[in-house]
N, C-alpha and C positions, 0 to 999 in steps of 0.2 A: 218177233213175238207172235205167237199164234193168236188168231182172231178171237177164239173163245175166251182168252185171258182178258180181253178188253171189258168183260162184264164182271171181273173179279173185284169185289169191293176193296180188298186190301191194295190191289194194284191201282185202282182208281184213286184211292186216298194218297198213294205215293205220287201219282201224276200231279195232284194238286200242290205238292210241295216241291216240284221240279221247275226250275226256271232256266231256260236256254237263252243265252245272250251271246252276241257277237263280241269277241275279244278284240279290241282295237289293235293290240300288238300282233295277234295272229293274222288279222285282216291286212295289216301293213306288210307282213311277211309275204303274203300272196301277191299283193299289189306291186311289191318290189321285184318280184321274179321277172327276169327278162324273157325266159322261155320256160315251157313246162319241164320241170326237172323231177317230177314224180315224188315230190315231198308232200307229206300230209302232216298237219299240226293239229294238236288239240290240247285242251286243258280242262281239268275237272276240279271244282271246289265243292267240298261237302261240309255242311254245318249240321251237327247233331243237335237233338233237342236240349242236351245238357250244355250246349254252347261250344263244345270242342269243334275245332275246324281242321280240315285236312285239305291240302292243296297239292295237286300233282305238278304244278308248274307246267310250262309248255313242253309237251312231248312231241318229238319228231319221229316219224316212221317213213322210210322210203318205200314207195309202192313196189319198186323193183326188188325189194328184199323178200317178197313172196315168191317162193319157188313152186313148181307144179305140185310137188308132194304136199306142201302146206296148204295150197289152195284146194286140192282135192280132199284132203282130210277135213278142212273146214266145211266144204260143200257137203260132204257125206254126213257130217254131224248135224248140220242144219236141215238138210233134206230128210233126214231120218225122222224128224218130227211130223212130217206130213206124208211120207211115202214108205212103203214096205221095203225091206232090204233088196229084194229082187228088182224092184222098180228103181231104186237108187243106183244099183249096178248098171241097169240098162241105160239110164239117163247119163251116167258118167261115161259109159262107152260112146254114146251118141255125141256128147259134148266134145270128147277128145278127138272124135273123127268128124267134127262138124264141117270141116272144109270139104268133106266128101259127100255131104248131104246134097243131093241134086234136086230134091223136091221137098218143100216145106211141109207137105202132108205127112212126111215121116215123123216130124216133130208133133204135129197135131194128132196123129194116130197114137203116139205115145201117151199123150194126155187123155185121149178118149179111152185107152186101155186101162190106165192106172188111176185116172181121176174122173170116173163116169159122173155124168150129171153136172 
């Protein structure tokens, strides 16, 4: 979520109606894991003003189901909210070649160039 949206009255009103709780069943799933197996669990319940309720049940997603194409697509979509297309392209190139970055100033120069101030 972009920072400027935090002052949006409609969004603030929505925040007041959201409750985040620890689901004991999901917590037990994590506690029972013998080793990190890259599973992620979540559940969402929505109650509308008219009383209708919707429940996703526990949803499992394996973290290793994200391939490089999916990750890059999601990164580009999210980064495009705060960076121009050329900047997103340059950052993606740098990230994919990050093992070859020998000086952290390469990264800081990127941010100085595209996010001045």
